[in-house]
KEKE-3310 file (N, C-alpha, C; in steps of 0.2 Angstrom, whole numbers, plus 5000, padded with zeros to 4 digits):
npx = (4530:4525:4519:4511:4508:4501:4490:4485:4486:4479:4473:4476:4487:4496:4498:4505:4517:4522:4534:4534:4528:4538:4549:4545:4543:4556:4561:4554:4560:4574:4572:4567:4579:4587:4581:4583:4597:4599:4594:4602:4613:4620:4625:4613:4603:4586:4579:4584:4579:4566:4565:4568:4556:4546:4548:4547:4537:4538:4541:4550:4551:4558:4568:4576:4579:4587:4598:4602:4607:4618:4626:4627:4622:4609:4603:4612:4608:4594:4596:4604:4595:4585:4592:4595:4582:4579:4589:4600:4613:4612:4609)
npy = (4437:4420:4408:4399:4406:4416:4410:4402:4408:4419:4436:4442:4435:4437:4451:4451:4445:4453:4463:4476:4475:4467:4475:4486:4479:4476:4488:4493:4484:4488:4501:4497:4491:4502:4510:4502:4501:4514:4515:4507:4515:4519:4531:4538:4549:4554:4562:4558:4545:4547:4554:4543:4536:4544:4542:4529:4523:4527:4519:4515:4505:4505:4514:4507:4496:4501:4506:4494:4487:4495:4494:4480:4473:4468:4471:4481:4491:4493:4498:4510:4517:4520:4527:4538:4544:4547:4555:4552:4541:4529:4516)
npz = (5043:5042:5030:5037:5048:5043:5038:5049:5062:5074:5073:5085:5090:5079:5080:5093:5090:5080:5071:5076:5089:5095:5095:5103:5115:5118:5120:5131:5140:5140:5146:5158:5163:5163:5173:5184:5185:5188:5200:5207:5208:5196:5185:5178:5172:5178:5169:5157:5156:5156:5144:5135:5138:5132:5119:5116:5108:5096:5082:5069:5057:5044:5045:5055:5048:5038:5046:5051:5039:5036:5048:5050:5060:5070:5083:5087:5078:5082:5095:5092:5085:5094:5104:5096:5094:5108:5111:5119:5126:5134:5134)
capx = (4526:4526:4513:4507:4505:4496:4484:4482:4486:4474:4476:4480:4494:4500:4500:4510:4523:4524:4541:4533:4527:4544:4554:4542:4544:4563:4562:4552:4565:4579:4570:4567:4586:4590:4578:4586:4604:4599:4592:4608:4619:4623:4623:4608:4598:4579:4577:4586:4574:4559:4565:4567:4549:4542:4549:4547:4532:4540:4545:4551:4555:4562:4574:4579:4582:4592:4603:4605:4611:4624:4630:4627:4620:4602:4602:4615:4603:4589:4599:4606:4588:4581:4596:4594:4576:4579:4594:4604:4616:4612:4607)
capy = (4432:4414:4406:4396:4411:4420:4405:4399:4412:4424:4442:4444:4432:4440:4457:4450:4443:4457:4467:4482:4473:4464:4481:4489:4475:4476:4495:4493:4480:4493:4506:4494:4490:4509:4512:4497:4503:4521:4514:4504:4520:4521:4538:4538:4554:4553:4565:4553:4539:4550:4555:4537:4534:4548:4540:4522:4520:4529:4514:4516:4499:4506:4517:4502:4491:4505:4506:4487:4486:4499:4491:4473:4470:4470:4474:4488:4495:4495:4503:4517:4521:4522:4532:4544:4546:4549:4560:4550:4535:4526:4509)
capz = (5045:5038:5027:5042:5053:5039:5037:5055:5068:5075:5073:5091:5090:5074:5083:5098:5087:5075:5072:5080:5096:5098:5097:5109:5121:5119:5122:5138:5144:5141:5150:5165:5165:5165:5180:5189:5186:5191:5208:5210:5208:5190:5183:5173:5174:5177:5163:5151:5156:5154:5137:5132:5139:5128:5112:5115:5104:5089:5079:5061:5054:5038:5048:5059:5043:5035:5050:5051:5033:5037:5054:5049:5067:5071:5090:5087:5074:5086:5100:5089:5083:5101:5107:5092:5096:5114:5112:5124:5124:5140:5133)
cpx = (4527:4519:4508:4504:4500:4489:4481:4482:4481:4477:4479:4487:4499:4503:4505:4517:4526:4531:4540:4532:4534:4549:4551:4543:4552:4565:4560:4557:4571:4578:4570:4574:4589:4588:4582:4593:4604:4598:4598:4614:4622:4621:4619:4603:4591:4576:4578:4581:4567:4559:4565:4559:4545:4542:4548:4542:4533:4545:4545:4555:4559:4568:4579:4583:4587:4599:4606:4609:4618:4629:4631:4626:4613:4601:4606:4611:4597:4591:4600:4600:4585:4585:4595:4588:4576:4584:4599:4608:4617:4611:4614)
cpy = (4426:4413:4403:4401:4415:4416:4403:4403:4417:4431:4444:4441:4435:4447:4456:4448:4447:4461:4473:4480:4470:4470:4485:4485:4476:4483:4496:4489:4485:4498:4503:4493:4497:4511:4508:4499:4510:4520:4511:4509:4522:4528:4539:4543:4552:4556:4561:4548:4542:4552:4548:4534:4538:4545:4533:4519:4523:4524:4514:4510:4500:4509:4512:4497:4494:4504:4499:4485:4489:4496:4484:4470:4473:4473:4481:4493:4498:4500:4510:4521:4523:4527:4538:4547:4550:4555:4559:4543:4531:4518:4505)
cpz = (5040:5035:5032:5046:5049:5039:5044:5061:5068:5074:5079:5092:5085:5077:5089:5095:5081:5076:5077:5087:5099:5100:5103:5115:5123:5122:5130:5143:5145:5146:5158:5167:5167:5172:5185:5190:5189:5199:5211:5210:5202:5188:5177:5175:5173:5171:5157:5151:5154:5146:5133:5132:5134:5121:5110:5110:5096:5085:5072:5059:5048:5040:5051:5053:5040:5039:5051:5045:5033:5042:5053:5056:5069:5078:5090:5084:5078:5092:5098:5087:5089:5104:5103:5094:5103:5115:5117:5122:5131:5140:5131)
residu = (UNK:UNK:UNK:UNK:UNK:UNK:UNK:UNK:UNK:UNK:UNK:UNK:UNK:UNK:UNK:UNK:UNK:UNK:UNK:UNK:UNK:UNK:UNK:UNK:UNK:UNK:UNK:UNK:UNK:UNK:UNK:UNK:UNK:UNK:UNK:UNK:UNK:UNK:UNK:UNK:UNK:UNK:UNK:UNK:UNK:UNK:UNK:UNK:UNK:UNK:UNK:UNK:UNK:UNK:UNK:UNK:UNK:UNK:UNK:UNK:UNK:UNK:UNK:UNK:UNK:UNK:UNK:UNK:UNK:UNK:UNK:UNK:UNK:UNK:UNK:UNK:UNK:UNK:UNK:UNK:UNK:UNK:UNK:UNK:UNK:UNK:UNK:UNK:UNK:UNK:UNK)
# end
């Protein structure tokens, strides 16, 4: 967060724009994309989607940061973290 947000933003706004909330929103997007792809005929098992749903709230920012330092790519780090938690690679 910036000095301005710390000083002037409400707690609700800070929560919306927190790293945790942004990652959760991104994971929800990925799950929606997988559901849509499955409905269009892509081979994504319903159990895999359910496994992603089960772990979507398990957000470990330190682990994601560690992956990002190794991979040098922020999105790839978040994808690998989520895949690892779910035990699948459909994202």
